[in-house]
All heavy atoms as a GROMACS GRO file, in nm:
protein
  479
    1MET      N    1  -0.980   2.659   3.315
    1MET     CA    2  -1.072   2.764   3.272
    1MET      C    3  -1.219   2.715   3.278
    1MET      O    4  -1.309   2.788   3.319
    1MET     CB    5  -1.033   2.810   3.135
    1MET     CG    6  -1.124   2.923   3.081
    1MET     SD    7  -1.114   3.077   3.170
    1MET     CE    8  -0.998   3.164   3.066
    2ILE      N    9  -1.239   2.592   3.229
    2ILE     CA   10  -1.374   2.537   3.227
    2ILE      C   11  -1.430   2.526   3.369
    2ILE      O   12  -1.546   2.563   3.394
    2ILE     CB   13  -1.373   2.398   3.160
    2ILE    CG1   14  -1.341   2.414   3.009
    2ILE    CG2   15  -1.509   2.326   3.175
    2ILE    CD1   16  -1.312   2.283   2.937
    3GLU      N   17  -1.348   2.477   3.459
    3GLU     CA   18  -1.396   2.465   3.600
    3GLU      C   19  -1.430   2.602   3.658
    3GLU      O   20  -1.529   2.615   3.730
    3GLU     CB   21  -1.290   2.398   3.686
    3GLU     CG   22  -1.279   2.249   3.660
    3GLU     CD   23  -1.173   2.184   3.743
    3GLU    OE1   24  -1.055   2.206   3.712
    3GLU    OE2   25  -1.209   2.116   3.842
    4GLU      N   26  -1.352   2.703   3.626
    4GLU     CA   27  -1.375   2.836   3.677
    4GLU      C   28  -1.507   2.894   3.626
    4GLU      O   29  -1.587   2.953   3.703
    4GLU     CB   30  -1.260   2.929   3.632
    4GLU     CG   31  -1.258   3.065   3.694
    4GLU     CD   32  -1.135   3.144   3.653
    4GLU    OE1   33  -1.024   3.090   3.661
    4GLU    OE2   34  -1.155   3.260   3.612
    5ILE      N   35  -1.536   2.875   3.500
    5ILE     CA   36  -1.662   2.922   3.441
    5ILE      C   37  -1.779   2.848   3.504
    5ILE      O   38  -1.881   2.909   3.540
    5ILE     CB   39  -1.660   2.903   3.288
    5ILE    CG1   40  -1.554   2.994   3.224
    5ILE    CG2   41  -1.799   2.931   3.228
    5ILE    CD1   42  -1.528   2.965   3.080
    6ASN      N   43  -1.763   2.716   3.521
    6ASN     CA   44  -1.870   2.638   3.582
    6ASN      C   45  -1.890   2.677   3.727
    6ASN      O   46  -2.007   2.691   3.770
    6ASN     CB   47  -1.837   2.489   3.570
    6ASN     CG   48  -1.950   2.402   3.621
    6ASN    OD1   49  -1.932   2.337   3.723
    6ASN    ND2   50  -2.059   2.402   3.552
    7ASN      N   51  -1.787   2.700   3.800
    7ASN     CA   52  -1.797   2.741   3.942
    7ASN      C   53  -1.865   2.875   3.954
    7ASN      O   54  -1.926   2.907   4.061
    7ASN     CB   55  -1.664   2.745   4.009
    7ASN     CG   56  -1.604   2.608   4.031
    7ASN    OD1   57  -1.678   2.510   4.038
    7ASN    ND2   58  -1.472   2.600   4.046
    8ALA      N   59  -1.863   2.960   3.848
    8ALA     CA   60  -1.931   3.086   3.851
    8ALA      C   61  -2.081   3.071   3.826
    8ALA      O   62  -2.157   3.166   3.827
    8ALA     CB   63  -1.870   3.178   3.745
    9GLY      N   64  -2.126   2.947   3.799
    9GLY     CA   65  -2.269   2.922   3.783
    9GLY      C   66  -2.315   2.898   3.641
    9GLY      O   67  -2.434   2.883   3.615
   10THR      N   68  -2.224   2.892   3.546
   10THR     CA   69  -2.261   2.868   3.404
   10THR      C   70  -2.260   2.720   3.375
   10THR      O   71  -2.162   2.651   3.405
   10THR     CB   72  -2.163   2.941   3.311
   10THR    OG1   73  -2.164   3.081   3.344
   10THR    CG2   74  -2.201   2.921   3.168
   11THR      N   75  -2.369   2.670   3.319
   11THR     CA   76  -2.375   2.532   3.276
   11THR      C   77  -2.290   2.516   3.148
   11THR      O   78  -2.298   2.601   3.057
   11THR     CB   79  -2.520   2.486   3.248
   11THR    OG1   80  -2.593   2.501   3.370
   11THR    CG2   81  -2.526   2.346   3.196
   12ILE      N   82  -2.215   2.410   3.141
   12ILE     CA   83  -2.130   2.385   3.023
   12ILE      C   84  -2.158   2.249   2.966
   12ILE      O   85  -2.167   2.151   3.036
   12ILE     CB   86  -1.980   2.393   3.066
   12ILE    CG1   87  -1.948   2.532   3.121
   12ILE    CG2   88  -1.887   2.356   2.950
   12ILE    CD1   89  -1.813   2.539   3.188
   13LEU      N   90  -2.170   2.249   2.833
   13LEU     CA   91  -2.179   2.121   2.760
   13LEU      C   92  -2.042   2.101   2.694
   13LEU      O   93  -2.003   2.182   2.610
   13LEU     CB   94  -2.287   2.126   2.650
   13LEU     CG   95  -2.293   2.006   2.557
   13LEU    CD1   96  -2.322   1.879   2.635
   13LEU    CD2   97  -2.392   2.029   2.448
   14LEU      N   98  -1.972   2.001   2.737
   14LEU     CA   99  -1.836   1.975   2.690
   14LEU      C  100  -1.836   1.845   2.611
   14LEU      O  101  -1.877   1.741   2.660
   14LEU     CB  102  -1.742   1.964   2.807
   14LEU     CG  103  -1.598   1.924   2.780
   14LEU    CD1  104  -1.528   2.031   2.702
   14LEU    CD2  105  -1.525   1.895   2.910
   15VAL      N  106  -1.790   1.852   2.486
   15VAL     CA  107  -1.774   1.731   2.405
   15VAL      C  108  -1.625   1.708   2.401
   15VAL      O  109  -1.548   1.793   2.349
   15VAL     CB  110  -1.831   1.752   2.263
   15VAL    CG1  111  -1.807   1.630   2.180
   15VAL    CG2  112  -1.980   1.787   2.276
   16GLU      N  113  -1.579   1.598   2.453
   16GLU     CA  114  -1.434   1.575   2.473
   16GLU      C  115  -1.401   1.430   2.450
   16GLU      O  116  -1.469   1.340   2.498
   16GLU     CB  117  -1.398   1.618   2.614
   16GLU     CG  118  -1.255   1.590   2.654
   16GLU     CD  119  -1.155   1.666   2.567
   16GLU    OE1  120  -1.160   1.789   2.558
   16GLU    OE2  121  -1.071   1.598   2.508
   17GLN      N  122  -1.291   1.402   2.382
   17GLN     CA  123  -1.244   1.266   2.359
   17GLN      C  124  -1.158   1.217   2.475
   17GLN      O  125  -1.140   1.095   2.491
   17GLN     CB  126  -1.169   1.258   2.228
   17GLN     CG  127  -1.260   1.273   2.108
   17GLN     CD  128  -1.188   1.249   1.977
   17GLN    OE1  129  -1.067   1.219   1.976
   17GLN    NE2  130  -1.256   1.263   1.870
   18ASN      N  131  -1.105   1.304   2.551
   18ASN     CA  132  -1.020   1.267   2.670
   18ASN      C  133  -1.118   1.234   2.782
   18ASN      O  134  -1.149   1.318   2.865
   18ASN     CB  135  -0.927   1.379   2.703
   18ASN     CG  136  -0.834   1.340   2.820
   18ASN    OD1  137  -0.861   1.254   2.900
   18ASN    ND2  138  -0.721   1.411   2.830
   19ALA      N  139  -1.163   1.110   2.787
   19ALA     CA  140  -1.267   1.071   2.884
   19ALA      C  141  -1.222   1.088   3.030
   19ALA      O  142  -1.298   1.134   3.112
   19ALA     CB  143  -1.307   0.927   2.861
   20SER      N  144  -1.097   1.058   3.057
   20SER     CA  145  -1.048   1.071   3.195
   20SER      C  146  -1.056   1.213   3.244
   20SER      O  147  -1.108   1.241   3.354
   20SER     CB  148  -0.904   1.022   3.200
   20SER     OG  149  -0.858   1.029   3.331
   21MET      N  150  -1.009   1.309   3.163
   21MET     CA  151  -1.014   1.448   3.200
   21MET      C  152  -1.160   1.494   3.210
   21MET      O  153  -1.198   1.560   3.310
   21MET     CB  154  -0.939   1.534   3.096
   21MET     CG  155  -0.932   1.686   3.130
   21MET     SD  156  -1.072   1.786   3.091
   21MET     CE  157  -1.082   1.765   2.914
   22ALA      N  158  -1.240   1.465   3.116
   22ALA     CA  159  -1.380   1.511   3.114
   22ALA      C  160  -1.457   1.459   3.235
   22ALA      O  161  -1.525   1.532   3.303
   22ALA     CB  162  -1.450   1.470   2.986
   23LEU      N  163  -1.441   1.329   3.265
   23LEU     CA  164  -1.512   1.272   3.380
   23LEU      C  165  -1.458   1.324   3.512
   23LEU      O  166  -1.534   1.332   3.611
   23LEU     CB  167  -1.500   1.119   3.380
   23LEU     CG  168  -1.579   1.051   3.267
   23LEU    CD1  169  -1.544   0.902   3.262
   23LEU    CD2  170  -1.729   1.071   3.284
   24SER      N  171  -1.333   1.367   3.518
   24SER     CA  172  -1.279   1.417   3.643
   24SER      C  173  -1.331   1.557   3.679
   24SER      O  174  -1.327   1.594   3.796
   24SER     CB  175  -1.126   1.418   3.637
   24SER     OG  176  -1.080   1.521   3.552
   25ILE      N  177  -1.383   1.631   3.581
   25ILE     CA  178  -1.432   1.765   3.611
   25ILE      C  179  -1.583   1.781   3.594
   25ILE      O  180  -1.643   1.879   3.636
   25ILE     CB  181  -1.364   1.875   3.527
   25ILE    CG1  182  -1.391   1.858   3.379
   25ILE    CG2  183  -1.214   1.878   3.556
   25ILE    CD1  184  -1.341   1.975   3.295
   26ALA      N  185  -1.648   1.680   3.534
   26ALA     CA  186  -1.792   1.690   3.505
   26ALA      C  187  -1.877   1.649   3.626
   26ALA      O  188  -1.834   1.574   3.712
   26ALA     CB  189  -1.827   1.601   3.388
   27ASP      N  190  -1.999   1.702   3.629
   27ASP     CA  191  -2.100   1.656   3.726
   27ASP      C  192  -2.172   1.536   3.671
   27ASP      O  193  -2.195   1.439   3.742
   27ASP     CB  194  -2.200   1.768   3.756
   27ASP     CG  195  -2.134   1.889   3.822
   27ASP    OD1  196  -2.049   1.867   3.912
   27ASP    OD2  197  -2.169   2.002   3.789
   28ARG      N  198  -2.217   1.544   3.545
   28ARG     CA  199  -2.288   1.440   3.476
   28ARG      C  200  -2.218   1.408   3.346
   28ARG      O  201  -2.148   1.493   3.293
   28ARG     CB  202  -2.432   1.479   3.445
   28ARG     CG  203  -2.519   1.498   3.570
   28ARG     CD  204  -2.668   1.494   3.539
   28ARG     NE  205  -2.714   1.384   3.460
   28ARG     CZ  206  -2.739   1.259   3.504
   28ARG    NH1  207  -2.710   1.230   3.629
   28ARG    NH2  208  -2.784   1.166   3.422
   29ALA      N  209  -2.237   1.285   3.297
   29ALA     CA  210  -2.174   1.248   3.172
   29ALA      C  211  -2.264   1.159   3.090
   29ALA      O  212  -2.350   1.089   3.143
   29ALA     CB  213  -2.045   1.176   3.200
   30TYR      N  214  -2.245   1.166   2.959
   30TYR     CA  215  -2.319   1.084   2.865
   30TYR      C  216  -2.211   1.023   2.773
   30TYR      O  217  -2.125   1.093   2.721
   30TYR     CB  218  -2.411   1.166   2.783
   30TYR     CG  219  -2.518   1.232   2.869
   30TYR    CD1  220  -2.492   1.354   2.928
   30TYR    CD2  221  -2.640   1.167   2.891
   30TYR    CE1  222  -2.588   1.414   3.009
   30TYR    CE2  223  -2.734   1.229   2.973
   30TYR     CZ  224  -2.710   1.350   3.030
   30TYR     OH  225  -2.800   1.410   3.113
   31VAL      N  226  -2.218   0.889   2.755
   31VAL     CA  227  -2.124   0.821   2.669
   31VAL      C  228  -2.200   0.790   2.540
   31VAL      O  229  -2.303   0.727   2.542
   31VAL     CB  230  -2.071   0.691   2.733
   31VAL    CG1  231  -1.978   0.617   2.638
   31VAL    CG2  232  -2.001   0.722   2.862
   32LEU      N  233  -2.144   0.832   2.426
   32LEU     CA  234  -2.205   0.813   2.296
   32LEU      C  235  -2.126   0.708   2.217
   32LEU      O  236  -2.001   0.706   2.222
   32LEU     CB  237  -2.204   0.939   2.213
   32LEU     CG  238  -2.276   1.060   2.274
   32LEU    CD1  239  -2.255   1.183   2.186
   32LEU    CD2  240  -2.427   1.032   2.287
   33GLU      N  241  -2.197   0.622   2.146
   33GLU     CA  242  -2.137   0.529   2.051
   33GLU      C  243  -2.224   0.537   1.927
   33GLU      O  244  -2.348   0.518   1.934
   33GLU     CB  245  -2.134   0.388   2.106
   33GLU     CG  246  -2.027   0.362   2.209
   33GLU     CD  247  -2.020   0.220   2.252
   33GLU    OE1  248  -2.087   0.131   2.193
   33GLU    OE2  249  -1.950   0.196   2.352
   34ALA      N  250  -2.163   0.565   1.816
   34ALA     CA  251  -2.231   0.575   1.685
   34ALA      C  252  -2.354   0.668   1.695
   34ALA      O  253  -2.458   0.640   1.640
   34ALA     CB  254  -2.274   0.438   1.639
   35GLY      N  255  -2.335   0.778   1.772
   35GLY     CA  256  -2.439   0.882   1.780
   35GLY      C  257  -2.553   0.849   1.878
   35GLY      O  258  -2.648   0.924   1.888
   36GLU      N  259  -2.541   0.739   1.951
   36GLU     CA  260  -2.643   0.698   2.048
   36GLU      C  261  -2.587   0.704   2.187
   36GLU      O  262  -2.471   0.666   2.210
   36GLU     CB  263  -2.690   0.557   2.019
   36GLU     CG  264  -2.748   0.529   1.880
   36GLU     CD  265  -2.887   0.594   1.865
   36GLU    OE1  266  -2.963   0.596   1.967
   36GLU    OE2  267  -2.921   0.634   1.755
   37ILE      N  268  -2.670   0.749   2.285
   37ILE     CA  269  -2.629   0.746   2.423
   37ILE      C  270  -2.633   0.603   2.474
   37ILE      O  271  -2.742   0.542   2.473
   37ILE     CB  272  -2.718   0.838   2.511
   37ILE    CG1  273  -2.707   0.984   2.468
   37ILE    CG2  274  -2.684   0.820   2.657
   37ILE    CD1  275  -2.803   1.078   2.532
   38VAL      N  276  -2.520   0.549   2.517
   38VAL     CA  277  -2.515   0.413   2.568
   38VAL      C  278  -2.499   0.405   2.719
   38VAL      O  279  -2.532   0.305   2.776
   38VAL     CB  280  -2.402   0.329   2.498
   38VAL    CG1  281  -2.435   0.316   2.349
   38VAL    CG2  282  -2.267   0.395   2.517
   39LEU      N  283  -2.454   0.515   2.780
   39LEU     CA  284  -2.440   0.524   2.926
   39LEU      C  285  -2.459   0.667   2.965
   39LEU      O  286  -2.423   0.758   2.894
   39LEU     CB  287  -2.301   0.480   2.973
   39LEU     CG  288  -2.267   0.331   2.962
   39LEU    CD1  289  -2.116   0.320   2.989
   39LEU    CD2  290  -2.344   0.253   3.062
   40SER      N  291  -2.518   0.685   3.081
   40SER     CA  292  -2.532   0.821   3.137
   40SER      C  293  -2.540   0.814   3.288
   40SER      O  294  -2.574   0.710   3.343
   40SER     CB  295  -2.653   0.895   3.081
   40SER     OG  296  -2.772   0.834   3.127
   41GLY      N  297  -2.504   0.921   3.352
   41GLY     CA  298  -2.514   0.926   3.498
   41GLY      C  299  -2.414   1.025   3.554
   41GLY      O  300  -2.356   1.105   3.486
   42LYS      N  301  -2.396   1.015   3.689
   42LYS     CA  302  -2.296   1.098   3.753
   42LYS      C  303  -2.158   1.065   3.698
   42LYS      O  304  -2.125   0.947   3.684
   42LYS     CB  305  -2.297   1.077   3.906
   42LYS     CG  306  -2.413   1.138   3.974
   42LYS     CD  307  -2.395   1.124   4.126
   42LYS     CE  308  -2.498   1.213   4.198
   42LYS     NZ  309  -2.467   1.218   4.337
   43ALA      N  310  -2.082   1.169   3.670
   43ALA     CA  311  -1.948   1.147   3.614
   43ALA      C  312  -1.864   1.060   3.707
   43ALA      O  313  -1.788   0.975   3.659
   43ALA     CB  314  -1.882   1.280   3.584
   44SER      N  315  -1.874   1.087   3.836
   44SER     CA  316  -1.791   1.010   3.934
   44SER      C  317  -1.823   0.861   3.927
   44SER      O  318  -1.737   0.777   3.941
   44SER     CB  319  -1.811   1.065   4.072
   44SER     OG  320  -1.948   1.060   4.112
   45ALA      N  321  -1.951   0.829   3.905
   45ALA     CA  322  -1.991   0.688   3.897
   45ALA      C  323  -1.938   0.626   3.767
   45ALA      O  324  -1.891   0.511   3.764
   45ALA     CB  325  -2.142   0.673   3.906
   46LEU      N  326  -1.948   0.700   3.658
   46LEU     CA  327  -1.900   0.648   3.530
   46LEU      C  328  -1.748   0.630   3.530
   46LEU      O  329  -1.694   0.540   3.473
   46LEU     CB  330  -1.940   0.738   3.415
   46LEU     CG  331  -2.091   0.745   3.382
   46LEU    CD1  332  -2.116   0.839   3.267
   46LEU    CD2  333  -2.141   0.605   3.349
   47LEU      N  334  -1.677   0.719   3.603
   47LEU     CA  335  -1.534   0.708   3.616
   47LEU      C  336  -1.493   0.580   3.684
   47LEU      O  337  -1.387   0.519   3.653
   47LEU     CB  338  -1.481   0.828   3.692
   47LEU     CG  339  -1.331   0.854   3.696
   47LEU    CD1  340  -1.274   0.869   3.554
   47LEU    CD2  341  -1.299   0.978   3.777
   48GLU      N  342  -1.577   0.528   3.772
   48GLU     CA  343  -1.548   0.404   3.843
   48GLU      C  344  -1.612   0.280   3.777
   48GLU      O  345  -1.581   0.168   3.816
   48GLU     CB  346  -1.596   0.415   3.990
   48GLU     CG  347  -1.527   0.523   4.066
   48GLU     CD  348  -1.375   0.507   4.070
   48GLU    OE1  349  -1.329   0.391   4.084
   48GLU    OE2  350  -1.303   0.606   4.060
   49ASP      N  351  -1.697   0.296   3.677
   49ASP     CA  352  -1.764   0.190   3.610
   49ASP      C  353  -1.663   0.101   3.535
   49ASP      O  354  -1.590   0.156   3.451
   49ASP     CB  355  -1.868   0.244   3.514
   49ASP     CG  356  -1.955   0.138   3.448
   49ASP    OD1  357  -1.897   0.052   3.379
   49ASP    OD2  358  -2.074   0.143   3.463
   50PRO      N  359  -1.656  -0.029   3.562
   50PRO     CA  360  -1.557  -0.114   3.495
   50PRO      C  361  -1.572  -0.113   3.342
   50PRO      O  362  -1.467  -0.120   3.273
   50PRO     CB  363  -1.588  -0.255   3.549
   50PRO     CG  364  -1.667  -0.234   3.677
   50PRO     CD  365  -1.736  -0.101   3.659
   51LYS      N  366  -1.695  -0.106   3.288
   51LYS     CA  367  -1.709  -0.100   3.142
   51LYS      C  368  -1.651   0.026   3.084
   51LYS      O  369  -1.584   0.024   2.982
   51LYS     CB  370  -1.858  -0.113   3.106
   51LYS     CG  371  -1.920  -0.248   3.140
   51LYS     CD  372  -2.067  -0.251   3.102
   51LYS     CE  373  -2.141  -0.163   3.200
   51LYS     NZ  374  -2.285  -0.165   3.190
   52VAL      N  375  -1.672   0.138   3.150
   52VAL     CA  376  -1.621   0.266   3.105
   52VAL      C  377  -1.469   0.263   3.119
   52VAL      O  378  -1.396   0.304   3.024
   52VAL     CB  379  -1.680   0.384   3.182
   52VAL    CG1  380  -1.615   0.515   3.146
   52VAL    CG2  381  -1.831   0.388   3.155
   53ARG      N  382  -1.416   0.217   3.230
   53ARG     CA  383  -1.273   0.213   3.252
   53ARG      C  384  -1.204   0.128   3.142
   53ARG      O  385  -1.100   0.168   3.091
   53ARG     CB  386  -1.240   0.161   3.390
   53ARG     CG  387  -1.283   0.261   3.499
   53ARG     CD  388  -1.252   0.208   3.639
   53ARG     NE  389  -1.114   0.179   3.660
   53ARG     CZ  390  -1.022   0.273   3.682
   53ARG    NH1  391  -1.054   0.400   3.689
   53ARG    NH2  392  -0.897   0.240   3.704
   54SER      N  393  -1.263   0.018   3.111
   54SER     CA  394  -1.205  -0.075   3.010
   54SER      C  395  -1.212  -0.015   2.871
   54SER      O  396  -1.113  -0.014   2.797
   54SER     CB  397  -1.276  -0.210   3.016
   54SER     OG  398  -1.229  -0.294   2.917
   55ALA      N  399  -1.330   0.035   2.833
   55ALA     CA  400  -1.350   0.078   2.698
   55ALA      C  401  -1.290   0.214   2.665
   55ALA      O  402  -1.242   0.239   2.554
   55ALA     CB  403  -1.499   0.080   2.667
   56TYR      N  404  -1.294   0.304   2.762
   56TYR     CA  405  -1.256   0.446   2.737
   56TYR      C  406  -1.139   0.498   2.810
   56TYR      O  407  -1.082   0.601   2.776
   56TYR     CB  408  -1.378   0.538   2.764
   56TYR     CG  409  -1.500   0.494   2.686
   56TYR    CD1  410  -1.603   0.430   2.744
   56TYR    CD2  411  -1.506   0.523   2.547
   56TYR    CE1  412  -1.714   0.387   2.669
   56TYR    CE2  413  -1.615   0.481   2.471
   56TYR     CZ  414  -1.720   0.413   2.537
   56TYR     OH  415  -1.826   0.372   2.463
   57LEU      N  416  -1.099   0.430   2.918
   57LEU     CA  417  -0.989   0.482   2.999
   57LEU      C  418  -0.866   0.393   2.992
   57LEU      O  419  -0.766   0.417   3.061
   57LEU     CB  420  -1.034   0.499   3.143
   57LEU     CG  421  -1.154   0.594   3.164
   57LEU    CD1  422  -1.198   0.597   3.308
   57LEU    CD2  423  -1.124   0.732   3.113
   58GLY      N  424  -0.871   0.282   2.920
   58GLY     CA  425  -0.757   0.195   2.903
   58GLY      C  426  -0.724   0.111   3.021
   58GLY      O  427  -0.614   0.056   3.029
   59ALA      N  428  -0.816   0.096   3.113
   59ALA     CA  429  -0.794   0.009   3.228
   59ALA      C  430  -0.864  -0.122   3.212
   59ALA      O  431  -0.977  -0.125   3.164
   59ALA     CB  432  -0.844   0.080   3.359
   60GLU      N  433  -0.798  -0.228   3.249
   60GLU     CA  434  -0.865  -0.359   3.240
   60GLU      C  435  -0.961  -0.374   3.353
   60GLU      O  436  -0.942  -0.322   3.461
   60GLU     CB  437  -0.761  -0.470   3.248
   60GLU     CG  438  -0.667  -0.473   3.130
   60GLU     CD  439  -0.564  -0.584   3.141
   60GLU    OE1  440  -0.599  -0.691   3.198
   60GLU    OE2  441  -0.451  -0.568   3.090
   61GLU      N  442  -1.073  -0.447   3.326
   61GLU     CA  443  -1.173  -0.467   3.433
   61GLU      C  444  -1.107  -0.537   3.546
   61GLU      O  445  -1.032  -0.638   3.533
   61GLU     CB  446  -1.291  -0.546   3.377
   61GLU     CG  447  -1.375  -0.469   3.279
   61GLU     CD  448  -1.504  -0.540   3.246
   61GLU    OE1  449  -1.569  -0.593   3.335
   61GLU    OE2  450  -1.537  -0.539   3.126
   62GLY      N  451  -1.135  -0.487   3.668
   62GLY     CA  452  -1.082  -0.549   3.790
   62GLY      C  453  -0.937  -0.515   3.822
   62GLY      O  454  -0.883  -0.560   3.917
   63VAL      N  455  -0.872  -0.434   3.735
   63VAL     CA  456  -0.736  -0.400   3.758
   63VAL      C  457  -0.726  -0.247   3.776
   63VAL      O  458  -0.767  -0.171   3.687
   63VAL     CB  459  -0.646  -0.443   3.640
   63VAL    CG1  460  -0.503  -0.396   3.660
   63VAL    CG2  461  -0.653  -0.589   3.617
   64GLU      N  462  -0.676  -0.203   3.886
   64GLU     CA  463  -0.659  -0.058   3.912
   64GLU      C  464  -0.533  -0.013   3.849
   64GLU      O  465  -0.431  -0.080   3.845
   64GLU     CB  466  -0.656  -0.031   4.065
   64GLU     CG  467  -0.784  -0.052   4.132
   64GLU     CD  468  -0.892   0.049   4.088
   64GLU    OE1  469  -0.858   0.167   4.075
   64GLU    OE2  470  -1.004   0.008   4.068
   65LYS      N  471  -0.533   0.110   3.797
   65LYS     CA  472  -0.414   0.173   3.741
   65LYS      C  473  -0.357   0.268   3.839
   65LYS      O  474  -0.427   0.334   3.911
   65LYS     CB  475  -0.444   0.245   3.610
   65LYS     CG  476  -0.446   0.151   3.495
   65LYS     CD  477  -0.433   0.233   3.370
   65LYS     CE  478  -0.392   0.139   3.259
   65LYS     NZ  479  -0.368   0.205   3.136
   0.00000   0.00000   0.00000
């Protein structure tokens, strides 16, 4: 449903704890820790970032799941 609304041209701000799902559908992403933005950029780049994968996606650095 979120993708459908976005494809219709509506900008969406999504706050989601499921990082994998959120990054897979987002254009841009912001990672917050203790209320501060610690990372931001294209969601596709953050999805591949080893620090993000390790901390938020449960993947070890250098190890593909």
